[in-house]
MIBAMI-768721 format. One record per residue (C-alpha): x, y, z. Coordinates in steps of 0.1 Angstrom, whole numbers, padded with zeros to 4 digits, always signed. Example, Ala and Ser with C-alpha at 12.3 -4.5 7.8 and 13.67 -1.06 7.14 Angstrom:
<atoms>
+0123-0045+0078+0137-0011+0071
</atoms>
This chain:
<atoms>
+0111+1706+0820+0140+1692+0840+0134+1670+0870+0148+1698+0892+0124+1724+0877+0096+1700+0883+0105+1695+0920+0108+1733+0924+0073+1737+0908+0057+1712+0931+0071+1729+0962+0061+1763+0949+0025+1751+0942+0025+1737+0977+0036+1770+0993+0010+1789+0974-0019+1766+0986-0024+1751+0952-0013+1715+0958-0042+1703+0979-0078+1716+0986-0084+1737+1016-0109+1724+1043-0131+1749+1061-0131+1727+1091-0093+1731+1096-0082+1754+1125-0069+1785+1108-0032+1793+1108-0038+1825+1129-0046+1803+1159-0012+1785+1154+0006+1818+1153-0011+1829+1185-0002+1797+1203+0034+1801+1191+0036+1836+1204+0021+1825+1238+0047+1798+1240+0076+1822+1233+0063+1845+1260+0062+1816+1285+0098+1806+1276+0110+1841+1280+0092+1844+1313+0108+1812+1326+0142+1823+1315+0146+1796+1289+0147+1821+1260+0161+1856+1257+0137+1883+1246+0147+1892+1210+0143+1924+1191+0109+1929+1176+0108+1920+1139+0093+1944+1113+0057+1940+1102+0054+1923+1068+0042+1948+1042+0020+1938+1012+0048+1946+0989+0070+1919+1005+0044+1892+0999+0055+1874+0966+0021+1857+0960-0014+1853+0973-0023+1826+0998-0056+1811+1010-0077+1830+1035-0070+1805+1063-0033+1807+1059-0009+1833+1074+0023+1851+1066+0050+1855+1093+0086+1861+1097+0104+1829+1106+0119+1845+1137+0084+1850+1152+0076+1813+1147+0105+1793+1162+0139+1797+1180+0170+1803+1159+0204+1799+1175+0239+1796+1161+0263+1767+1169+0296+1772+1186+0331+1758+1182+0354+1747+1210+0389+1755+1199+0413+1739+1192+0388+1713+1183+0414+1685+1184+0416+1690+1221+0380+1681+1226+0377+1651+1202+0373+1617+1217+0372+1580+1206+0348+1572+1235+0316+1557+1221+0297+1576+1248+0311+1609+1237+0288+1636+1223+0280+1635+1186+0300+1663+1168+0278+1672+1138+0297+1686+1108+0288+1694+1072+0306+1663+1062+0281+1642+1081+0253+1652+1057+0240+1632+1027+0229+1657+1000+0202+1632+0990+0187+1629+1025+0167+1652+1047+0181+1636+1079+0214+1635+1098+0217+1601+1113+0253+1597+1124+0286+1615+1129+0322+1606+1122+0335+1624+1153+0325+1628+1190+0336+1654+1216+0340+1652+1253+0314+1668+1276+0337+1698+1283+0334+1707+1246+0297+1712+1250+0303+1742+1272+0317+1761+1242+0294+1746+1216+0256+1743+1213+0236+1712+1221+0210+1699+1196+0184+1673+1200+0164+1647+1179+0139+1666+1158+0158+1699+1157+0166+1714+1123+0201+1726+1114+0207+1750+1085+0242+1753+1070+0251+1790+1072+0280+1790+1047+0291+1773+1015+0258+1755+1006+0240+1779+1028+0204+1774+1038+0203+1737+1032+0180+1722+1060+0185+1689+1077+0164+1672+1104+0184+1656+1133+0178+1620+1141+0205+1621+1168+0214+1642+1198+0247+1661+1197+0265+1694+1194+0271+1717+1164+0298+1741+1154+0294+1777+1143+0288+1767+1106+0253+1757+1116+0221+1775+1126+0197+1756+1148+0159+1757+1145+0138+1744+1174+0105+1750+1192+0086+1750+1159+0060+1723+1167+0034+1748+1178+0031+1761+1143+0047+1736+1119+0045+1700+1110+0082+1689+1109+0081+1677+1073+0062+1707+1061+0088+1730+1076+0115+1710+1058+0098+1716+1024+0091+1753+1033+0128+1758+1039+0137+1740+1006+0111+1760+0986+0124+1784+0960+0108+1815+0975+0125+1809+1009+0158+1799+0992+0156+1831+0971+0153+1852+1003+0183+1833+1018+0203+1840+0987+0195+1877+0987+0202+1880+1025+0235+1860+1024+0266+1882+1025+0302+1876+1014+0319+1880+0980+0337+1846+0979+0318+1825+1004+0281+1834+1011+0270+1834+1047+0237+1834+1065+0233+1845+1101+0205+1842+1127+0191+1877+1121+0188+1871+1083+0170+1838+1088+0147+1854+1114+0137+1882+1090+0128+1857+1062+0091+1855+1053+0073+1822+1055+0038+1809+1049+0018+1790+1075-0011+1767+1064-0035+1752+1090-0017+1722+1107-0040+1696+1092-0035+1710+1057+0003+1709+1063-0001+1672+1068-0021+1668+1036+0005+1689+1017+0033+1667+1030+0015+1635+1020+0009+1649+0985+0045+1660+0981+0058+1627+0993+0034+1609+0969+0047+1630+0940+0084+1630+0946+0090+1593+0939+0072+1599+0906+0096+1628+0899+0125+1605+0907+0111+1580+0881+0108+1609+0856+0144+1620+0864+0157+1585+0855+0138+1586+0821+0149+1623+0816+0185+1615+0823+0185+1585+0800+0170+1606+0772+0196+1634+0778+0223+1608+0776+0209+1594+0744+0205+1630+0730+0241+1638+0739+0254+1605+0725+0233+1608+0694+0248+1642+0685+0283+1629+0689+0276+1596+0671+0259+1615+0642+0290+1637+0638+0313+1606+0640+0291+1589+0613+0294+1619+0590+0332+1619+0594+0335+1581+0588+0314+1584+0557+0336+1613+0545+0368+1592+0550+0353+1563+0531+0344+1585+0501+0307+1582+0507+0298+1618+0517+0301+1635+0484+0300+1623+0448+0333+1617+0430+0340+1638+0399+0358+1621+0371+0373+1654+0360+0391+1658+0393+0429+1652+0391+0434+1618+0409+0451+1616+0443+0480+1597+0428+0491+1629+0410+0487+1650+0442+0509+1625+0460+0535+1627+0432+0536+1665+0435+0541+1662+0472+0570+1637+0467+0586+1661+0442+0583+1691+0465+0597+1672+0495+0627+1661+0473+0633+1697+0464+0632+1708+0500+0656+1680+0510+0679+1691+0481+0678+1727+0493+0686+1716+0529+0653+1729+0543+0642+1695+0556+0661+1663+0564+0657+1631+0544+0637+1607+0566+0639+1569+0568+0618+1552+0541+0585+1540+0554+0572+1505+0547+0551+1498+0516+0514+1496+0524+0500+1461+0521+0464+1453+0512+0459+1437+0546+0466+1470+0563+0438+1489+0544+0408+1490+0568+0382+1496+0540+0378+1502+0503+0381+1537+0489+0371+1552+0455+0394+1545+0425+0406+1582+0424+0418+1580+0460+0450+1567+0474+0463+1553+0508+0494+1569+0521+0514+1570+0553+0513+1603+0572+0551+1605+0571+0551+1604+0533+0523+1630+0531+0537+1655+0556+0566+1679+0551+0575+1677+0588+0563+1657+0619+0581+1668+0651+0579+1676+0688+0596+1697+0714+0625+1673+0720+0635+1674+0683+0656+1705+0694+0675+1686+0721+0674+1663+0751+0651+1669+0781+0682+1680+0800+0692+1705+0773+0657+1719+0770+0656+1723+0808+0688+1742+0807+0680+1764+0778+0642+1770+0778+0628+1791+0805+0590+1791+0809+0570+1822+0820+0534+1827+0830+0537+1865+0822+0540+1877+0786+0574+1872+0770+0590+1868+0735+0572+1837+0723+0541+1817+0731+0546+1780+0739+0515+1766+0723+0496+1739+0743+0465+1720+0733+0447+1737+0762+0452+1771+0746+0428+1763+0717+0400+1757+0742+0407+1791+0758+0411+1808+0723+0446+1819+0734+0430+1843+0759+0443+1831+0792+0468+1808+0811+0493+1811+0783+0529+1799+0787+0558+1819+0772+0595+1815+0767+0622+1841+0760+0640+1847+0727+0669+1823+0737+0644+1795+0744+0625+1802+0711+0657+1800+0691+0668+1769+0709+0635+1752+0700+0639+1761+0663+0630+1727+0651+0595+1730+0666+0587+1766+0660+0552+1774+0646+0540+1799+0620+0503+1791+0617+0486+1764+0597+0503+1735+0614+0483+1706+0629+0488+1700+0666+0480+1666+0680+0479+1657+0717+0500+1626+0721+0494+1618+0757+0461+1613+0776+0435+1628+0753+0444+1608+0722+0428+1623+0691+0426+1658+0703+0439+1680+0674+0439+1716+0663+0451+1738+0635+0474+1765+0647+0461+1801+0640+0483+1829+0628+0488+1851+0659+0513+1875+0643+0539+1867+0670+0566+1841+0676+0552+1807+0686+0568+1773+0695+0555+1739+0705+0550+1731+0741+0555+1695+0755+0530+1666+0752+0520+1673+0717+0532+1667+0681+0532+1691+0652+0524+1680+0617+0532+1704+0588+0519+1696+0553+0535+1708+0521+0503+1726+0511+0482+1743+0538+0451+1736+0517+0454+1699+0528+0452+1708+0565+0414+1707+0569+0409+1672+0555+0437+1658+0577+0422+1676+0607+0388+1658+0601+0406+1625+0594+0422+1627+0629+0389+1634+0645+0371+1606+0626+0366+1571+0640+0392+1556+0616+0417+1584+0625+0411+1578+0662+0415+1540+0656+0448+1546+0638+0461+1566+0668+0450+1541+0694+0468+1514+0674+0501+1531+0679+0495+1543+0715+0509+1524+0744+0506+1526+0782+0480+1512+0807+0470+1542+0828+0480+1570+0804+0480+1563+0767+0508+1579+0747+0523+1577+0711+0555+1592+0696+0563+1610+0664+0580+1580+0648+0549+1558+0652+0527+1587+0640+0545+1588+0607+0534+1553+0600+0496+1556+0603+0475+1552+0572+0454+1580+0556+0430+1578+0527+0437+1607+0503+0410+1620+0479+0418+1643+0450+0424+1679+0462+0391+1693+0447+0372+1665+0464+0389+1672+0497+0375+1707+0495+0340+1695+0487+0342+1670+0516+0354+1697+0541+0326+1720+0530+0300+1692+0534+0313+1682+0568+0311+1717+0581+0277+1723+0567+0263+1691+0583+0281+1697+0617+0267+1732+0619+0232+1719+0612+0236+1692+0640+0248+1719+0664+0218+1741+0656+0194+1712+0661+0209+1704+0695+0204+1739+0709
</atoms>
């Protein structure tokens, strides 16, 4: 049970009369209701309150649960005065810096962790009160839009705008703190939610609050209920601290477990080596030969020779059948959007569209959305201009700014695709090698390698030249397949356990 569920349960038990014992010596709630009605009649008679429309009788079908015999049901509008605030306009004409001005109470003056409003940021001149509504210490205010129905008790006098409903004259029936918990309870909040109108912003009004059903315990029992609630809530707060710590540990444990699996995989400790596997040295030789052939055919450019790997660079030992290699020697192509031209040339030749067009400009955010929304497009001219960074499916995309280490394998979408800014594309000679490289980038050692080449204080960034120089441990091809299979099996099991 979450801390919030526990708080909700305590309040619900309280509202059903199950939190404290009833005392037959308590004056029954029916007497409180009678006194409240007599008080309203007196206020109407003295002209202090307008006579309101009679509220409908509560039917048995409306009562959501049973209550003790000495309690009562009533509509809230029959128990206290409900008024709406008012707003002098334009409000700037009525604001003042005078310390003796009238407190102008706004939603922004509330503290979501407190039941009181104790101060205001702004004050208004006395003339503003004529177009607003005065409130007094002890009055309740209910927000009637946005976080509608949230009650606060005033510890200051002031005036409120029309985003507030004011509750007053409740003391004949309710202990102030019990009323606060009643308004916070799930069964009242549910009624508010059903009654609120508006498709975008929900709104409550005076009539809807007046029609809401509430429970009334005897006044002495209300005090006992409040004492019990306020004894329990600090214990719930302590529980919340422990619960949140455990949640954090659970969340971190899942991530750390996955990271441990990936690190074990990259060190050759996740699956057994098979002496019959063709060693990685032969795989690398094949890649070198295929790259040489592509250069000879003019399909890729010959790149600058990368430095020889020294023993000091190697972060850990790997199995004998594995090899260390630089990514630039392993990949057929590592490129980004500006490989096709300068920023100015791209700006002049590549138009971007938010509505469907010839080609998708693939962003890292598109993978999170499964390419279903917020896509960016370019036209055929832009696609052809970006020919050096066009995508065909199977390439690895790395975010090279901000979210270092975020990577994805490009799906085959059966339509033209090209690379968007702020990412780098890595294409391998053999697509069967993609998955292992993907998990390497997501592993602790992969992330470490990227952070080593990243620069910037506020926003980390790396470029394609530096990316070519990072070290990768390469297992035999068959072992790569076994490693990928084992990683995905374990990660799926972790995900199932965390649900």
